[in-house]
mmCIF file of the N, C-alpha and C atoms, coordinates in Angstrom:
data_MODEL
# 
_entry.id   MODEL 
# 
loop_
_atom_site.group_PDB 
_atom_site.id 
_atom_site.type_symbol 
_atom_site.label_atom_id 
_atom_site.label_alt_id 
_atom_site.label_comp_id 
_atom_site.label_asym_id 
_atom_site.label_entity_id 
_atom_site.label_seq_id 
_atom_site.pdbx_PDB_ins_code 
_atom_site.Cartn_x 
_atom_site.Cartn_y 
_atom_site.Cartn_z 
_atom_site.occupancy 
_atom_site.B_iso_or_equiv 
_atom_site.pdbx_formal_charge 
_atom_site.auth_seq_id 
_atom_site.auth_comp_id 
_atom_site.auth_asym_id 
_atom_site.auth_atom_id 
_atom_site.pdbx_PDB_model_num 
ATOM 1   N N  . UNK A 1 1  ? 2.428  5.122  -3.925  1.00 0.00 ? 1  UNK A N  1 
ATOM 2   C CA . UNK A 1 1  ? 2.349  6.102  -4.798  1.00 0.00 ? 1  UNK A CA 1 
ATOM 3   C C  . UNK A 1 1  ? 1.571  6.223  -5.902  1.00 0.00 ? 1  UNK A C  1 
ATOM 4   N N  . UNK A 1 2  ? 0.934  7.019  -5.969  1.00 0.00 ? 2  UNK A N  1 
ATOM 5   C CA . UNK A 1 2  ? -0.198 7.112  -7.329  1.00 0.00 ? 2  UNK A CA 1 
ATOM 6   C C  . UNK A 1 2  ? 0.541  7.185  -8.728  1.00 0.00 ? 2  UNK A C  1 
ATOM 7   N N  . UNK A 1 3  ? 1.549  7.685  -8.772  1.00 0.00 ? 3  UNK A N  1 
ATOM 8   C CA . UNK A 1 3  ? 2.157  7.224  -10.087 1.00 0.00 ? 3  UNK A CA 1 
ATOM 9   C C  . UNK A 1 3  ? 2.533  6.063  -10.771 1.00 0.00 ? 3  UNK A C  1 
ATOM 10  N N  . UNK A 1 4  ? 2.867  5.646  -9.760  1.00 0.00 ? 4  UNK A N  1 
ATOM 11  C CA . UNK A 1 4  ? 3.470  4.042  -9.930  1.00 0.00 ? 4  UNK A CA 1 
ATOM 12  C C  . UNK A 1 4  ? 2.144  3.292  -9.955  1.00 0.00 ? 4  UNK A C  1 
ATOM 13  N N  . UNK A 1 5  ? 1.102  3.369  -9.033  1.00 0.00 ? 5  UNK A N  1 
ATOM 14  C CA . UNK A 1 5  ? -0.119 2.592  -8.910  1.00 0.00 ? 5  UNK A CA 1 
ATOM 15  C C  . UNK A 1 5  ? -1.241 2.785  -9.945  1.00 0.00 ? 5  UNK A C  1 
ATOM 16  N N  . UNK A 1 6  ? -1.454 4.050  -10.512 1.00 0.00 ? 6  UNK A N  1 
ATOM 17  C CA . UNK A 1 6  ? -2.156 4.463  -11.392 1.00 0.00 ? 6  UNK A CA 1 
ATOM 18  C C  . UNK A 1 6  ? -1.788 5.141  -12.403 1.00 0.00 ? 6  UNK A C  1 
ATOM 19  N N  . UNK A 1 7  ? -1.421 6.196  -12.400 1.00 0.00 ? 7  UNK A N  1 
ATOM 20  C CA . UNK A 1 7  ? -1.238 6.729  -13.843 1.00 0.00 ? 7  UNK A CA 1 
ATOM 21  C C  . UNK A 1 7  ? -0.353 6.282  -14.930 1.00 0.00 ? 7  UNK A C  1 
ATOM 22  N N  . UNK A 1 8  ? 0.767  5.902  -14.308 1.00 0.00 ? 8  UNK A N  1 
ATOM 23  C CA . UNK A 1 8  ? 2.088  5.382  -15.723 1.00 0.00 ? 8  UNK A CA 1 
ATOM 24  C C  . UNK A 1 8  ? 1.390  3.881  -16.259 1.00 0.00 ? 8  UNK A C  1 
ATOM 25  N N  . UNK A 1 9  ? 0.924  3.044  -15.301 1.00 0.00 ? 9  UNK A N  1 
ATOM 26  C CA . UNK A 1 9  ? 0.258  1.947  -15.926 1.00 0.00 ? 9  UNK A CA 1 
ATOM 27  C C  . UNK A 1 9  ? -0.992 2.217  -16.823 1.00 0.00 ? 9  UNK A C  1 
ATOM 28  N N  . UNK A 1 10 ? -1.603 2.865  -16.558 1.00 0.00 ? 10 UNK A N  1 
ATOM 29  C CA . UNK A 1 10 ? -2.970 3.514  -17.353 1.00 0.00 ? 10 UNK A CA 1 
ATOM 30  C C  . UNK A 1 10 ? -2.239 4.029  -18.433 1.00 0.00 ? 10 UNK A C  1 
ATOM 31  N N  . UNK A 1 11 ? -1.470 5.172  -18.449 1.00 0.00 ? 11 UNK A N  1 
ATOM 32  C CA . UNK A 1 11 ? -0.814 5.673  -19.587 1.00 0.00 ? 11 UNK A CA 1 
ATOM 33  C C  . UNK A 1 11 ? -0.277 4.669  -20.744 1.00 0.00 ? 11 UNK A C  1 
ATOM 34  N N  . UNK A 1 12 ? 0.887  3.552  -20.088 1.00 0.00 ? 12 UNK A N  1 
ATOM 35  C CA . UNK A 1 12 ? 1.221  2.859  -20.666 1.00 0.00 ? 12 UNK A CA 1 
ATOM 36  C C  . UNK A 1 12 ? -0.033 1.875  -21.346 1.00 0.00 ? 12 UNK A C  1 
ATOM 37  N N  . UNK A 1 13 ? -0.961 1.336  -20.878 1.00 0.00 ? 13 UNK A N  1 
ATOM 38  C CA . UNK A 1 13 ? -1.827 0.760  -21.568 1.00 0.00 ? 13 UNK A CA 1 
ATOM 39  C C  . UNK A 1 13 ? -2.801 1.633  -22.624 1.00 0.00 ? 13 UNK A C  1 
ATOM 40  N N  . UNK A 1 14 ? -2.924 2.804  -22.450 1.00 0.00 ? 14 UNK A N  1 
ATOM 41  C CA . UNK A 1 14 ? -3.390 3.575  -23.437 1.00 0.00 ? 14 UNK A CA 1 
ATOM 42  C C  . UNK A 1 14 ? -2.909 3.723  -24.651 1.00 0.00 ? 14 UNK A C  1 
ATOM 43  N N  . UNK A 1 15 ? -1.234 3.869  -24.274 1.00 0.00 ? 15 UNK A N  1 
ATOM 44  C CA . UNK A 1 15 ? -0.119 4.196  -25.194 1.00 0.00 ? 15 UNK A CA 1 
ATOM 45  C C  . UNK A 1 15 ? -0.149 2.610  -26.379 1.00 0.00 ? 15 UNK A C  1 
ATOM 46  N N  . UNK A 1 16 ? -0.235 1.574  -25.554 1.00 0.00 ? 16 UNK A N  1 
ATOM 47  C CA . UNK A 1 16 ? -0.225 0.424  -26.361 1.00 0.00 ? 16 UNK A CA 1 
ATOM 48  C C  . UNK A 1 16 ? -1.473 0.375  -27.251 1.00 0.00 ? 16 UNK A C  1 
ATOM 49  N N  . UNK A 1 17 ? -2.570 0.656  -26.650 1.00 0.00 ? 17 UNK A N  1 
ATOM 50  C CA . UNK A 1 17 ? -3.953 0.427  -27.734 1.00 0.00 ? 17 UNK A CA 1 
ATOM 51  C C  . UNK A 1 17 ? -3.819 1.303  -28.687 1.00 0.00 ? 17 UNK A C  1 
ATOM 52  N N  . UNK A 1 18 ? -2.939 2.415  -28.518 1.00 0.00 ? 18 UNK A N  1 
ATOM 53  C CA . UNK A 1 18 ? -2.898 3.186  -29.971 1.00 0.00 ? 18 UNK A CA 1 
ATOM 54  C C  . UNK A 1 18 ? -1.390 2.795  -30.647 1.00 0.00 ? 18 UNK A C  1 
ATOM 55  N N  . UNK A 1 19 ? -0.997 1.885  -30.523 1.00 0.00 ? 19 UNK A N  1 
ATOM 56  C CA . UNK A 1 19 ? 0.378  1.436  -31.298 1.00 0.00 ? 19 UNK A CA 1 
ATOM 57  C C  . UNK A 1 19 ? -0.259 0.639  -32.233 1.00 0.00 ? 19 UNK A C  1 
ATOM 58  N N  . UNK A 1 20 ? -0.245 1.197  -33.474 1.00 0.00 ? 20 UNK A N  1 
ATOM 59  C CA . UNK A 1 20 ? -0.815 0.096  -34.278 1.00 0.00 ? 20 UNK A CA 1 
ATOM 60  C C  . UNK A 1 20 ? 0.274  -0.603 -35.149 1.00 0.00 ? 20 UNK A C  1 
ATOM 61  N N  . UNK A 1 21 ? 1.445  -0.176 -35.363 1.00 0.00 ? 21 UNK A N  1 
ATOM 62  C CA . UNK A 1 21 ? 2.567  -0.774 -36.191 1.00 0.00 ? 21 UNK A CA 1 
ATOM 63  C C  . UNK A 1 21 ? 3.696  -1.420 -35.415 1.00 0.00 ? 21 UNK A C  1 
ATOM 64  N N  . UNK A 1 22 ? 4.447  -2.166 -36.089 1.00 0.00 ? 22 UNK A N  1 
ATOM 65  C CA . UNK A 1 22 ? 5.821  -2.362 -35.625 1.00 0.00 ? 22 UNK A CA 1 
ATOM 66  C C  . UNK A 1 22 ? 6.614  -2.476 -36.554 1.00 0.00 ? 22 UNK A C  1 
ATOM 67  N N  . UNK A 1 23 ? 8.005  -2.224 -36.455 1.00 0.00 ? 23 UNK A N  1 
ATOM 68  C CA . UNK A 1 23 ? 8.352  -1.836 -34.802 1.00 0.00 ? 23 UNK A CA 1 
ATOM 69  C C  . UNK A 1 23 ? 8.250  -0.860 -34.249 1.00 0.00 ? 23 UNK A C  1 
ATOM 70  N N  . UNK A 1 24 ? 7.870  0.334  -35.089 1.00 0.00 ? 24 UNK A N  1 
ATOM 71  C CA . UNK A 1 24 ? 7.625  1.710  -34.846 1.00 0.00 ? 24 UNK A CA 1 
ATOM 72  C C  . UNK A 1 24 ? 6.382  2.268  -34.935 1.00 0.00 ? 24 UNK A C  1 
ATOM 73  N N  . UNK A 1 25 ? 5.895  3.423  -34.353 1.00 0.00 ? 25 UNK A N  1 
ATOM 74  C CA . UNK A 1 25 ? 4.677  3.434  -34.374 1.00 0.00 ? 25 UNK A CA 1 
ATOM 75  C C  . UNK A 1 25 ? 3.818  3.245  -35.558 1.00 0.00 ? 25 UNK A C  1 
ATOM 76  N N  . UNK A 1 26 ? 4.474  3.809  -36.547 1.00 0.00 ? 26 UNK A N  1 
ATOM 77  C CA . UNK A 1 26 ? 3.668  4.012  -37.737 1.00 0.00 ? 26 UNK A CA 1 
ATOM 78  C C  . UNK A 1 26 ? 4.247  2.894  -38.878 1.00 0.00 ? 26 UNK A C  1 
ATOM 79  N N  . UNK A 1 27 ? 4.858  2.003  -38.285 1.00 0.00 ? 27 UNK A N  1 
ATOM 80  C CA . UNK A 1 27 ? 5.258  0.702  -39.284 1.00 0.00 ? 27 UNK A CA 1 
ATOM 81  C C  . UNK A 1 27 ? 6.848  0.874  -39.352 1.00 0.00 ? 27 UNK A C  1 
ATOM 82  N N  . UNK A 1 28 ? 7.484  0.520  -40.659 1.00 0.00 ? 28 UNK A N  1 
ATOM 83  C CA . UNK A 1 28 ? 8.805  0.325  -40.677 1.00 0.00 ? 28 UNK A CA 1 
ATOM 84  C C  . UNK A 1 28 ? 9.709  1.579  -40.429 1.00 0.00 ? 28 UNK A C  1 
ATOM 85  N N  . UNK A 1 29 ? 9.030  2.893  -40.589 1.00 0.00 ? 29 UNK A N  1 
ATOM 86  C CA . UNK A 1 29 ? 9.962  3.869  -40.380 1.00 0.00 ? 29 UNK A CA 1 
ATOM 87  C C  . UNK A 1 29 ? 9.610  4.576  -39.218 1.00 0.00 ? 29 UNK A C  1 
ATOM 88  N N  . UNK A 1 30 ? 10.916 5.333  -38.670 1.00 0.00 ? 30 UNK A N  1 
ATOM 89  C CA . UNK A 1 30 ? 10.535 5.915  -37.154 1.00 0.00 ? 30 UNK A CA 1 
ATOM 90  C C  . UNK A 1 30 ? 10.002 7.379  -37.607 1.00 0.00 ? 30 UNK A C  1 
ATOM 91  N N  . UNK A 1 31 ? 9.170  7.529  -36.861 1.00 0.00 ? 31 UNK A N  1 
ATOM 92  C CA . UNK A 1 31 ? 8.896  9.192  -36.601 1.00 0.00 ? 31 UNK A CA 1 
ATOM 93  C C  . UNK A 1 31 ? 9.083  9.797  -35.656 1.00 0.00 ? 31 UNK A C  1 
ATOM 94  N N  . UNK A 1 32 ? 8.509  11.095 -35.353 1.00 0.00 ? 32 UNK A N  1 
ATOM 95  C CA . UNK A 1 32 ? 8.785  11.794 -33.938 1.00 0.00 ? 32 UNK A CA 1 
ATOM 96  C C  . UNK A 1 32 ? 8.151  11.120 -32.945 1.00 0.00 ? 32 UNK A C  1 
ATOM 97  N N  . UNK A 1 33 ? 7.016  10.764 -32.949 1.00 0.00 ? 33 UNK A N  1 
ATOM 98  C CA . UNK A 1 33 ? 6.227  10.067 -31.878 1.00 0.00 ? 33 UNK A CA 1 
ATOM 99  C C  . UNK A 1 33 ? 7.170  8.865  -31.064 1.00 0.00 ? 33 UNK A C  1 
ATOM 100 N N  . UNK A 1 34 ? 7.982  8.166  -32.155 1.00 0.00 ? 34 UNK A N  1 
ATOM 101 C CA . UNK A 1 34 ? 8.532  6.906  -31.557 1.00 0.00 ? 34 UNK A CA 1 
ATOM 102 C C  . UNK A 1 34 ? 10.123 7.629  -30.824 1.00 0.00 ? 34 UNK A C  1 
ATOM 103 N N  . UNK A 1 35 ? 10.505 8.678  -31.247 1.00 0.00 ? 35 UNK A N  1 
ATOM 104 C CA . UNK A 1 35 ? 11.553 9.166  -30.387 1.00 0.00 ? 35 UNK A CA 1 
ATOM 105 C C  . UNK A 1 35 ? 10.800 9.762  -29.077 1.00 0.00 ? 35 UNK A C  1 
ATOM 106 N N  . UNK A 1 36 ? 9.627  10.361 -29.137 1.00 0.00 ? 36 UNK A N  1 
ATOM 107 C CA . UNK A 1 36 ? 9.051  10.845 -27.782 1.00 0.00 ? 36 UNK A CA 1 
ATOM 108 C C  . UNK A 1 36 ? 8.966  9.854  -26.989 1.00 0.00 ? 36 UNK A C  1 
ATOM 109 N N  . UNK A 1 37 ? 8.329  8.658  -27.356 1.00 0.00 ? 37 UNK A N  1 
ATOM 110 C CA . UNK A 1 37 ? 8.151  7.608  -26.638 1.00 0.00 ? 37 UNK A CA 1 
ATOM 111 C C  . UNK A 1 37 ? 9.149  6.939  -26.274 1.00 0.00 ? 37 UNK A C  1 
ATOM 112 N N  . UNK A 1 38 ? 10.516 6.709  -26.827 1.00 0.00 ? 38 UNK A N  1 
ATOM 113 C CA . UNK A 1 38 ? 11.624 6.346  -26.503 1.00 0.00 ? 38 UNK A CA 1 
ATOM 114 C C  . UNK A 1 38 ? 12.382 7.108  -25.333 1.00 0.00 ? 38 UNK A C  1 
ATOM 115 N N  . UNK A 1 39 ? 12.067 8.327  -25.497 1.00 0.00 ? 39 UNK A N  1 
ATOM 116 C CA . UNK A 1 39 ? 12.810 9.213  -24.377 1.00 0.00 ? 39 UNK A CA 1 
ATOM 117 C C  . UNK A 1 39 ? 12.056 8.870  -23.169 1.00 0.00 ? 39 UNK A C  1 
ATOM 118 N N  . UNK A 1 40 ? 10.687 9.145  -23.114 1.00 0.00 ? 40 UNK A N  1 
ATOM 119 C CA . UNK A 1 40 ? 9.878  9.007  -21.924 1.00 0.00 ? 40 UNK A CA 1 
ATOM 120 C C  . UNK A 1 40 ? 9.922  7.642  -21.473 1.00 0.00 ? 40 UNK A C  1 
ATOM 121 N N  . UNK A 1 41 ? 10.071 6.451  -22.242 1.00 0.00 ? 41 UNK A N  1 
ATOM 122 C CA . UNK A 1 41 ? 10.204 4.920  -21.657 1.00 0.00 ? 41 UNK A CA 1 
ATOM 123 C C  . UNK A 1 41 ? 11.676 4.980  -21.177 1.00 0.00 ? 41 UNK A C  1 
ATOM 124 N N  . UNK A 1 42 ? 12.931 5.661  -21.915 1.00 0.00 ? 42 UNK A N  1 
ATOM 125 C CA . UNK A 1 42 ? 13.921 5.349  -21.303 1.00 0.00 ? 42 UNK A CA 1 
ATOM 126 C C  . UNK A 1 42 ? 14.165 6.028  -20.013 1.00 0.00 ? 42 UNK A C  1 
ATOM 127 N N  . UNK A 1 43 ? 13.671 7.129  -19.758 1.00 0.00 ? 43 UNK A N  1 
ATOM 128 C CA . UNK A 1 43 ? 13.856 7.830  -18.919 1.00 0.00 ? 43 UNK A CA 1 
ATOM 129 C C  . UNK A 1 43 ? 13.409 7.019  -17.469 1.00 0.00 ? 43 UNK A C  1 
ATOM 130 N N  . UNK A 1 44 ? 12.177 6.504  -17.595 1.00 0.00 ? 44 UNK A N  1 
ATOM 131 C CA . UNK A 1 44 ? 11.562 5.612  -16.507 1.00 0.00 ? 44 UNK A CA 1 
ATOM 132 C C  . UNK A 1 44 ? 12.460 4.289  -16.279 1.00 0.00 ? 44 UNK A C  1 
ATOM 133 N N  . UNK A 1 45 ? 12.821 3.553  -17.335 1.00 0.00 ? 45 UNK A N  1 
ATOM 134 C CA . UNK A 1 45 ? 13.144 2.003  -17.005 1.00 0.00 ? 45 UNK A CA 1 
ATOM 135 C C  . UNK A 1 45 ? 14.742 2.072  -16.972 1.00 0.00 ? 45 UNK A C  1 
ATOM 136 N N  . UNK A 1 46 ? 15.496 3.500  -16.652 1.00 0.00 ? 46 UNK A N  1 
ATOM 137 C CA . UNK A 1 46 ? 16.807 3.603  -16.515 1.00 0.00 ? 46 UNK A CA 1 
ATOM 138 C C  . UNK A 1 46 ? 17.110 3.482  -15.034 1.00 0.00 ? 46 UNK A C  1 
ATOM 139 N N  . UNK A 1 47 ? 16.005 3.405  -14.251 1.00 0.00 ? 47 UNK A N  1 
ATOM 140 C CA . UNK A 1 47 ? 16.032 3.343  -12.755 1.00 0.00 ? 47 UNK A CA 1 
ATOM 141 C C  . UNK A 1 47 ? 16.540 4.189  -12.045 1.00 0.00 ? 47 UNK A C  1 
ATOM 142 N N  . UNK A 1 48 ? 16.641 5.283  -12.609 1.00 0.00 ? 48 UNK A N  1 
ATOM 143 C CA . UNK A 1 48 ? 16.948 6.565  -11.888 1.00 0.00 ? 48 UNK A CA 1 
ATOM 144 C C  . UNK A 1 48 ? 15.944 7.601  -11.477 1.00 0.00 ? 48 UNK A C  1 
ATOM 145 N N  . UNK A 1 49 ? 14.837 7.602  -11.574 1.00 0.00 ? 49 UNK A N  1 
ATOM 146 C CA . UNK A 1 49 ? 13.580 8.233  -11.251 1.00 0.00 ? 49 UNK A CA 1 
ATOM 147 C C  . UNK A 1 49 ? 12.972 7.690  -9.972  1.00 0.00 ? 49 UNK A C  1 
ATOM 148 N N  . UNK A 1 50 ? 13.309 8.540  -8.813  1.00 0.00 ? 50 UNK A N  1 
ATOM 149 C CA . UNK A 1 50 ? 13.093 8.132  -7.321  1.00 0.00 ? 50 UNK A CA 1 
ATOM 150 C C  . UNK A 1 50 ? 11.623 7.577  -7.384  1.00 0.00 ? 50 UNK A C  1 
ATOM 151 N N  . UNK A 1 51 ? 11.452 6.477  -6.713  1.00 0.00 ? 51 UNK A N  1 
ATOM 152 C CA . UNK A 1 51 ? 10.286 5.764  -6.316  1.00 0.00 ? 51 UNK A CA 1 
ATOM 153 C C  . UNK A 1 51 ? 9.509  5.224  -7.588  1.00 0.00 ? 51 UNK A C  1 
ATOM 154 N N  . UNK A 1 52 ? 10.184 5.301  -8.670  1.00 0.00 ? 52 UNK A N  1 
ATOM 155 C CA . UNK A 1 52 ? 9.656  4.591  -9.829  1.00 0.00 ? 52 UNK A CA 1 
ATOM 156 C C  . UNK A 1 52 ? 10.598 3.541  -10.309 1.00 0.00 ? 52 UNK A C  1 
ATOM 157 N N  . UNK A 1 53 ? 9.708  2.294  -9.923  1.00 0.00 ? 53 UNK A N  1 
ATOM 158 C CA . UNK A 1 53 ? 10.730 0.900  -10.463 1.00 0.00 ? 53 UNK A CA 1 
ATOM 159 C C  . UNK A 1 53 ? 10.976 0.853  -12.063 1.00 0.00 ? 53 UNK A C  1 
ATOM 160 N N  . UNK A 1 54 ? 12.222 0.544  -12.386 1.00 0.00 ? 54 UNK A N  1 
ATOM 161 C CA . UNK A 1 54 ? 12.553 0.199  -13.819 1.00 0.00 ? 54 UNK A CA 1 
ATOM 162 C C  . UNK A 1 54 ? 11.934 -0.789 -14.185 1.00 0.00 ? 54 UNK A C  1 
ATOM 163 N N  . UNK A 1 55 ? 11.166 -1.646 -13.864 1.00 0.00 ? 55 UNK A N  1 
ATOM 164 C CA . UNK A 1 55 ? 10.517 -2.657 -14.608 1.00 0.00 ? 55 UNK A CA 1 
ATOM 165 C C  . UNK A 1 55 ? 8.795  -1.814 -14.645 1.00 0.00 ? 55 UNK A C  1 
ATOM 166 N N  . UNK A 1 56 ? 8.619  -0.864 -14.621 1.00 0.00 ? 56 UNK A N  1 
ATOM 167 C CA . UNK A 1 56 ? 7.248  -0.429 -14.568 1.00 0.00 ? 56 UNK A CA 1 
ATOM 168 C C  . UNK A 1 56 ? 6.487  -0.409 -15.864 1.00 0.00 ? 56 UNK A C  1 
ATOM 169 N N  . UNK A 1 57 ? 7.214  -0.859 -16.824 1.00 0.00 ? 57 UNK A N  1 
ATOM 170 C CA . UNK A 1 57 ? 6.762  -0.794 -18.357 1.00 0.00 ? 57 UNK A CA 1 
ATOM 171 C C  . UNK A 1 57 ? 7.082  -2.555 -18.586 1.00 0.00 ? 57 UNK A C  1 
ATOM 172 N N  . UNK A 1 58 ? 7.518  -3.234 -17.927 1.00 0.00 ? 58 UNK A N  1 
ATOM 173 C CA . UNK A 1 58 ? 7.961  -4.615 -18.030 1.00 0.00 ? 58 UNK A CA 1 
ATOM 174 C C  . UNK A 1 58 ? 7.040  -5.823 -19.046 1.00 0.00 ? 58 UNK A C  1 
ATOM 175 N N  . UNK A 1 59 ? 5.701  -5.225 -18.652 1.00 0.00 ? 59 UNK A N  1 
ATOM 176 C CA . UNK A 1 59 ? 4.699  -5.943 -19.140 1.00 0.00 ? 59 UNK A CA 1 
ATOM 177 C C  . UNK A 1 59 ? 4.054  -5.184 -20.476 1.00 0.00 ? 59 UNK A C  1 
ATOM 178 N N  . UNK A 1 60 ? 4.632  -4.139 -21.073 1.00 0.00 ? 60 UNK A N  1 
ATOM 179 C CA . UNK A 1 60 ? 3.950  -3.663 -22.128 1.00 0.00 ? 60 UNK A CA 1 
ATOM 180 C C  . UNK A 1 60 ? 5.007  -3.842 -23.547 1.00 0.00 ? 60 UNK A C  1 
ATOM 181 N N  . UNK A 1 61 ? 4.895  -4.624 -24.126 1.00 0.00 ? 61 UNK A N  1 
ATOM 182 C CA . UNK A 1 61 ? 5.359  -5.275 -24.956 1.00 0.00 ? 61 UNK A CA 1 
ATOM 183 C C  . UNK A 1 61 ? 5.774  -4.173 -26.107 1.00 0.00 ? 61 UNK A C  1 
ATOM 184 N N  . UNK A 1 62 ? 4.828  -3.758 -26.787 1.00 0.00 ? 62 UNK A N  1 
ATOM 185 C CA . UNK A 1 62 ? 4.944  -2.672 -27.659 1.00 0.00 ? 62 UNK A CA 1 
ATOM 186 C C  . UNK A 1 62 ? 5.245  -1.463 -27.476 1.00 0.00 ? 62 UNK A C  1 
ATOM 187 N N  . UNK A 1 63 ? 5.458  -1.249 -26.278 1.00 0.00 ? 63 UNK A N  1 
ATOM 188 C CA . UNK A 1 63 ? 6.022  0.033  -25.875 1.00 0.00 ? 63 UNK A CA 1 
ATOM 189 C C  . UNK A 1 63 ? 7.321  -0.081 -25.870 1.00 0.00 ? 63 UNK A C  1 
ATOM 190 N N  . UNK A 1 64 ? 7.666  -1.016 -25.214 1.00 0.00 ? 64 UNK A N  1 
ATOM 191 C CA . UNK A 1 64 ? 9.071  -1.351 -24.891 1.00 0.00 ? 64 UNK A CA 1 
ATOM 192 C C  . UNK A 1 64 ? 9.846  -1.933 -26.466 1.00 0.00 ? 64 UNK A C  1 
ATOM 193 N N  . UNK A 1 65 ? 9.056  -2.130 -27.342 1.00 0.00 ? 65 UNK A N  1 
ATOM 194 C CA . UNK A 1 65 ? 9.495  -2.426 -28.325 1.00 0.00 ? 65 UNK A CA 1 
ATOM 195 C C  . UNK A 1 65 ? 9.844  -1.351 -29.238 1.00 0.00 ? 65 UNK A C  1 
ATOM 196 N N  . UNK A 1 66 ? 9.378  -0.544 -29.014 1.00 0.00 ? 66 UNK A N  1 
ATOM 197 C CA . UNK A 1 66 ? 9.270  1.188  -29.703 1.00 0.00 ? 66 UNK A CA 1 
ATOM 198 C C  . UNK A 1 66 ? 10.639 1.777  -29.155 1.00 0.00 ? 66 UNK A C  1 
ATOM 199 N N  . UNK A 1 67 ? 10.525 1.421  -27.966 1.00 0.00 ? 67 UNK A N  1 
ATOM 200 C CA . UNK A 1 67 ? 12.037 1.895  -26.821 1.00 0.00 ? 67 UNK A CA 1 
ATOM 201 C C  . UNK A 1 67 ? 12.969 1.164  -28.001 1.00 0.00 ? 67 UNK A C  1 
ATOM 202 N N  . UNK A 1 68 ? 13.379 0.111  -28.130 1.00 0.00 ? 68 UNK A N  1 
ATOM 203 C CA . UNK A 1 68 ? 14.198 -0.786 -28.448 1.00 0.00 ? 68 UNK A CA 1 
ATOM 204 C C  . UNK A 1 68 ? 14.559 -0.861 -29.740 1.00 0.00 ? 68 UNK A C  1 
ATOM 205 N N  . UNK A 1 69 ? 13.721 -0.429 -30.371 1.00 0.00 ? 69 UNK A N  1 
ATOM 206 C CA . UNK A 1 69 ? 13.765 -0.269 -31.883 1.00 0.00 ? 69 UNK A CA 1 
ATOM 207 C C  . UNK A 1 69 ? 14.358 1.265  -32.122 1.00 0.00 ? 69 UNK A C  1 
ATOM 208 N N  . UNK A 1 70 ? 14.215 2.005  -31.519 1.00 0.00 ? 70 UNK A N  1 
ATOM 209 C CA . UNK A 1 70 ? 14.646 3.272  -31.834 1.00 0.00 ? 70 UNK A CA 1 
ATOM 210 C C  . UNK A 1 70 ? 16.207 3.266  -31.094 1.00 0.00 ? 70 UNK A C  1 
ATOM 211 N N  . UNK A 1 71 ? 16.251 2.742  -29.920 1.00 0.00 ? 71 UNK A N  1 
ATOM 212 C CA . UNK A 1 71 ? 17.686 2.726  -29.340 1.00 0.00 ? 71 UNK A CA 1 
ATOM 213 C C  . UNK A 1 71 ? 18.697 2.004  -29.987 1.00 0.00 ? 71 UNK A C  1 
ATOM 214 N N  . UNK A 1 72 ? 18.363 0.856  -31.149 1.00 0.00 ? 72 UNK A N  1 
ATOM 215 C CA . UNK A 1 72 ? 18.925 0.025  -31.748 1.00 0.00 ? 72 UNK A CA 1 
ATOM 216 C C  . UNK A 1 72 ? 19.471 1.001  -33.070 1.00 0.00 ? 72 UNK A C  1 
ATOM 217 N N  . UNK A 1 73 ? 19.027 1.922  -33.302 1.00 0.00 ? 73 UNK A N  1 
ATOM 218 C CA . UNK A 1 73 ? 19.241 2.649  -34.542 1.00 0.00 ? 73 UNK A CA 1 
ATOM 219 C C  . UNK A 1 73 ? 20.670 3.011  -34.583 1.00 0.00 ? 73 UNK A C  1 
ATOM 220 N N  . UNK A 1 74 ? 21.160 3.220  -35.835 1.00 0.00 ? 74 UNK A N  1 
ATOM 221 C CA . UNK A 1 74 ? 22.841 3.286  -35.742 1.00 0.00 ? 74 UNK A CA 1 
ATOM 222 C C  . UNK A 1 74 ? 22.907 4.954  -35.391 1.00 0.00 ? 74 UNK A C  1 
ATOM 223 N N  . UNK A 1 75 ? 21.869 5.856  -35.705 1.00 0.00 ? 75 UNK A N  1 
ATOM 224 C CA . UNK A 1 75 ? 22.089 7.160  -35.549 1.00 0.00 ? 75 UNK A CA 1 
ATOM 225 C C  . UNK A 1 75 ? 21.840 7.434  -33.912 1.00 0.00 ? 75 UNK A C  1 
ATOM 226 N N  . UNK A 1 76 ? 21.172 6.708  -33.298 1.00 0.00 ? 76 UNK A N  1 
ATOM 227 C CA . UNK A 1 76 ? 20.714 6.930  -31.860 1.00 0.00 ? 76 UNK A CA 1 
ATOM 228 C C  . UNK A 1 76 ? 21.965 6.326  -31.197 1.00 0.00 ? 76 UNK A C  1 
ATOM 229 N N  . UNK A 1 77 ? 22.261 5.078  -31.622 1.00 0.00 ? 77 UNK A N  1 
ATOM 230 C CA . UNK A 1 77 ? 23.659 4.658  -30.995 1.00 0.00 ? 77 UNK A CA 1 
ATOM 231 C C  . UNK A 1 77 ? 24.501 5.693  -31.083 1.00 0.00 ? 77 UNK A C  1 
ATOM 232 N N  . UNK A 1 78 ? 24.873 6.175  -32.303 1.00 0.00 ? 78 UNK A N  1 
ATOM 233 C CA . UNK A 1 78 ? 26.038 7.211  -32.388 1.00 0.00 ? 78 UNK A CA 1 
ATOM 234 C C  . UNK A 1 78 ? 25.891 8.451  -31.598 1.00 0.00 ? 78 UNK A C  1 
ATOM 235 N N  . UNK A 1 79 ? 24.733 8.966  -31.221 1.00 0.00 ? 79 UNK A N  1 
ATOM 236 C CA . UNK A 1 79 ? 24.405 10.129 -30.573 1.00 0.00 ? 79 UNK A CA 1 
ATOM 237 C C  . UNK A 1 79 ? 24.876 9.547  -29.105 1.00 0.00 ? 79 UNK A C  1 
ATOM 238 N N  . UNK A 1 80 ? 24.208 8.569  -28.613 1.00 0.00 ? 80 UNK A N  1 
ATOM 239 C CA . UNK A 1 80 ? 24.695 8.299  -27.263 1.00 0.00 ? 80 UNK A CA 1 
ATOM 240 C C  . UNK A 1 80 ? 26.002 7.907  -26.859 1.00 0.00 ? 80 UNK A C  1 
ATOM 241 N N  . UNK A 1 81 ? 26.828 7.480  -27.686 1.00 0.00 ? 81 UNK A N  1 
ATOM 242 C CA . UNK A 1 81 ? 28.166 7.266  -27.551 1.00 0.00 ? 81 UNK A CA 1 
ATOM 243 C C  . UNK A 1 81 ? 29.093 8.498  -27.702 1.00 0.00 ? 81 UNK A C  1 
ATOM 244 N N  . UNK A 1 82 ? 28.498 9.652  -28.471 1.00 0.00 ? 82 UNK A N  1 
ATOM 245 C CA . UNK A 1 82 ? 28.891 10.916 -28.125 1.00 0.00 ? 82 UNK A CA 1 
ATOM 246 C C  . UNK A 1 82 ? 29.034 11.463 -26.545 1.00 0.00 ? 82 UNK A C  1 
ATOM 247 N N  . UNK A 1 83 ? 27.787 11.275 -25.921 1.00 0.00 ? 83 UNK A N  1 
ATOM 248 C CA . UNK A 1 83 ? 27.376 11.571 -24.758 1.00 0.00 ? 83 UNK A CA 1 
ATOM 249 C C  . UNK A 1 83 ? 28.370 11.445 -23.628 1.00 0.00 ? 83 UNK A C  1 
# 
C-alpha cells in the first residue's frame, strides 16, 4: 500500500526535520501544532486504521515524543477520561 510504503514514512521524516524543540514543537510549552501532531499520530498508532500498522511511526522518536508529551498532560488525560 502506497500510504504505508511511501507517504506516511515520508511525512514523518519531514515532520521530524521540522521539530526544533522538545518536548513540544516550540520547546517547553505546547502549541496548536503539538495538538495537531498528537491527534494525527494517535489515530495511526492506535491500530484501528485499516491496513496501517500501529508501529508505522516507531522509528520517529521526536514525533512520538510530541505525541507522548501531549498525551501525558493533565488536561488531555482529563479530556480522554470523560470520553
